[in-house]
N, C-alpha and C positions, 0 to 999 in steps of 0.2 A: 381346576387346576389345583395341584397338589401344595399345600403349605408349608411352609418349614417349621410350624410350632406344633404341630401335632403330635401326642406320645406314641415311641415307637418303642421296641426291645432295646435295650443296651448294645445287643449285640449287633444291632443295625447300624450303629453309627460308625462313621469311617474317623480314624484317627488322623487329628488334624498335622498338617505339615508343619514342623519346626521352623522356626527363622530366629536369628537374634534381635533382639529387641532395639529399637530405637529412642535415643534421648527423651527427656519429657517436652523438646520441644523442638523446631526445626532447627536443625544444625549448622543453617547459615542463613543470613539474610537474603530476602528475594527483593530488595530494592535495587534498581540499577538494571533489571533485566525484563525481556518481555513479557506479558501478560500470561501467554501460554505456559512461557518456563516458570514462572512464578505460580501458577495453578499446578503444574507437574510436581514439583517441589512440595506445594501443600498437600496433594492428594496420597503422595509417596509416603508423605511422613504421617499424615492420619492413617494410613492403610495400615500401620504398624502400632498403633498406639491403642493399648486395651481399654482404656478410660472412654477415648472417642468411640471406639467400637461399641461398646456397652450402649452409650448413648443413642449412637444412631440405630442399632438394632432393635433396641426396644421400643422405638418410635412405632405407632402403627404405620405412619404414611410408609416406612422405610420397607416394612413387611410387604405391602401393597406393591412397590416398585420390586423388589425382589423375587416376588410371585412371579411378575411379569417374566423375567430375564434368567432364573434358576428355576430346574426343576423339585429342590427339597434338597434335604441334608442325607438322606438315607437310600440306599438301592432299591427298597419299594419303592420310595418317592420316584426315583429314575424309572424303575418299569411303569409305574402307573402314567406318567407322561407318556412315556414310549407307547404305551397300549392307544391312548386317546389319539396321538399323531397318526400313527399308523392307521388307526380304524378311519381316520380323515384322507388316505392314500397317499400319506407323506411318509418318507423315509427317514431314519435318524441315525447320528452320530453322538455317542454318549461320552462327556468328558468329566471323569472324577476330580475334581478341583484340588490343586497341589502344584506348587510350583518351587525350583529351588532347595530341594531336600537335600538335607547338609548332614545327615546320618546311614548308614544303612538299614537300622529298623524304620525308620520312617518309608526309607524306599521298598521296603517289603512287604510293609501295610499297604501301601498301594497297589503292589501286584497283588497281593491278597483280595483287595477291593474287587479290581478288573476280574480276578477268577470267577470270584463270587457273582459278580453282575453277568459275566458269562454263560454260569450256570442258570441263575435265574431266566435271563433272557430264550435259552434253550427249554426250560421249562413252561415259561409262558408262550411258546410258540411264535417267539418274537424275533429270534435271532436272524434269521432270511432278511429281515428289514432293518435291521438296526446293528450298527459296525460301533467300535468304540475308538476315541480318538485319546492317543497318549503322547502327554509330554515327556521326553527323556530327562527333563529336569526332576521331574517328580518319582521318576525310578533309580536316579543316582548318577545322571551324567557330570554333575560338578565334584561328584567324588571320583569317579573315573569311568571311562566311556566302557571300558569291556564290562564294568558292573551293570551299566544301564542296556548295555545289550544283551546281556545274559536274562536281565527282567523282561525286555521288549519281548524275548523269546519265548519266555513263560506267557505273557501274556499273549500273544499270537498262537502259542499252542492250545490255551484256553478255549479261545476264539475259534478257531478250525474245530475243535471238538464240538462245540457248541452250533457250528453253522454259520458261524458270524464272521467279521473280519476285523482288522485294524487298520487305521491310518495313524502315522507318526506327526504329531503337529510340529510345525515350525516356531523357532522363539527369535530372539534378536541376531543381529548378524554374527556375533561374536562366538555361536553356535552352529553354523549354517555347516562348515566344513565338517564338524563332528557328527550333524545329525545326517547328513548325506552319506556319510560313511556306514554310518549303522543301520540307514535304509538299505543300502545296497547289499550289505551283509545279510540282512534279515529276508531280504528277497529272494536269497539263493535258496532259503528253503519254505518261504510263506510269498511266492510270487504275487500274490495279489493285493501285498502290503502297497497301503497308500503312501504317496508321499505328499509333502507343503512345498509349494514354492510362494515365496512375494513379491509380485511385480514390481514393486518399488525401489527392491534392489537394483542397481546396475547392472551384476551380474547376471541376473536371473535368466535374461535372453539364452545364455550359454548355459546353464542348468536345464531350460526347457529342452535345449537340444541334445542334451544328455539323456535326460528322462522319456522324452517325448519320443517311444517306441511304441508298436502296436501293443495293446491291453494294458500299458502301462497307466495305472490310477495316479494321478497327479488334479489334487487341490490348489487353483489357483487362487489366492485373494492378493488385494490392494499390499497389506501390511499394515499390523495394528502396532509395531512399535516407531517411536521416535528415531529414526537412524539418523547419522552426521550427512550432510552435504556430499560431502565428498563419495559415498557409497550407495546414495539412494536420491532419487529424485524429489522433490519438495511440491513442486506445484501440482494443484490437482490434476488440470490439463495433463501434464507430462506424465503422471503415473496413469491416468485413462490411457493414454497413447501405449505407455510401456507394455498395461494389462492387455490392451488387444494384441499388441506386438507377439506377447509370450502365449498368449491364447491360439493365435494362428499358428505357430510354431506347435504348439500340442497339438490341435489338430489336422496339422500336416504330416505330423509323425504317426498317425493313427493313434495316439494314446487314447485313455478317456480321460477326457477333461472333466473336473468338477469345478464349475465356476462359482467361486463362493464371493460373492459380492450382493449389496444392496442397493447399489448405485443403479438408479433407472435407465441410464444412459449405457451401462456395462450390461445389463441384464437384456436388454432390447438387441444389443450390439452381437451378444454373444450367439443370438438366434440368427441374426444373419451370417455369421461368420459361420455357425454349424452348416448351415444351407449351402452356403458358396465354397467352402473350403471340402467339408466332410461330404455332403450330399444324404440323400434320403436315408434314412434309417442309421445315422451315425450315432454311434452310444456316447452319452454324454449325460451330465447332470446339473442341477443349481444346487448350491449351497446357503443357506443364512442360517442367523441364529434365533435361537429360541426367544420368540416376544418380540420380536422388529420383524416390519411389513409383514405378519400372517395372512393379509387379505392377498398379498400377492403370492404368498406362496401356494395358498389355496388358487388362484387363477391359473396360475402355471400349471399344477396339476389337474385343473379341468383341459387345460390345453394338452392334456399329454405328455407333458414334463414330468422327467423324475427330480423331484427333489428332496433333499434331503436336511433337517431342521439339526442345528449343531444345539445338544441340549446339555450344560452343565449340571452337575452335582455334586453335593458334598458340602462339609462343615466350611471348607475356607472359601465360603460365596461371599463374604464382606472382601476380602483382600484381593479377589477375583475382578468383582466390579472397581474398585477402587483404583487396581494396578491398569485396567482394560481402559479407564477414563485418563489416568496419569500417561500412560506409555504413548498416548498419542490425542492431542487437543479435539480432534474432530470424532473420536470416541465417545467426548460427552457429548455433543451435539447428539450424536446419533441416538444417545439412550434417552437424552430429555424429548426428540421428536417422537420417538416410539412411545412414549408416555402421553403426548397428547394425541398422538393420531393411529388407530389402528391399521393402516394403510399402508 
């Protein structure tokens, strides 16, 4: 697997996403709150502290951990990991790390990175097996929705020219309506563009009915973000039930569901639903994160299932891992379990 510290050309490094610096210590006390809330507060604080980042990223054990979950810092790292995974019969979705872009220059840099990536995938003959995942927040959504739309279109054009495709990632509930509007507009010119829905949100069954039409590519995940109880299911069993309800809607509408889950119960249930509702030959795929349950990914491939591995890359890996753990306490356990088990 490609490491993060090998020498590369200066032009290969992707400019980092800028963000406002936090103070030198957590801004409020964590006393009197739940352990999960306290952990979230500390992780978010640590994700923006340069001194902590330097200490964490310089530790040998950290580099070993990161190599499990992030392809590397450069486009060449991403291409190398893509080549290795596709050589095992897997497909790939590549995410250039960077969120919450607060200036147009950084948004343009993200677009340029994706366009360069598309070109490299085409050059290497990897484009048919590798799509690109794009967070609208990385291409200017917080600045202006129309800017994000224009930038996403540029990436879709580069992907189409390369013979690849794009999925527009979903983020927290405050961006859901904006993201779905952008997806709807992009699909007018790029109908293969994938959408993402989070089953934990109460609204998602209705969104599945709207998007669950023939040929519509929809990645369905549980939801990585810690959302309020007024908007989202909180109990694991409730989230599982919501996931299966949403998946049934997508299959029933003849969409192309992309079941993004590591949950063994949901992986098994997905196969049953596809068989019972979709019937023989119904198009679908499983999606899992790079470094998590790789043996299960290979088992599914051996069973002639399509499996897509979500592969992040870029210099923003530290913030990515910290925020993924902070956004939902269960993510921390997910990463820790992956470190002690290859299954």
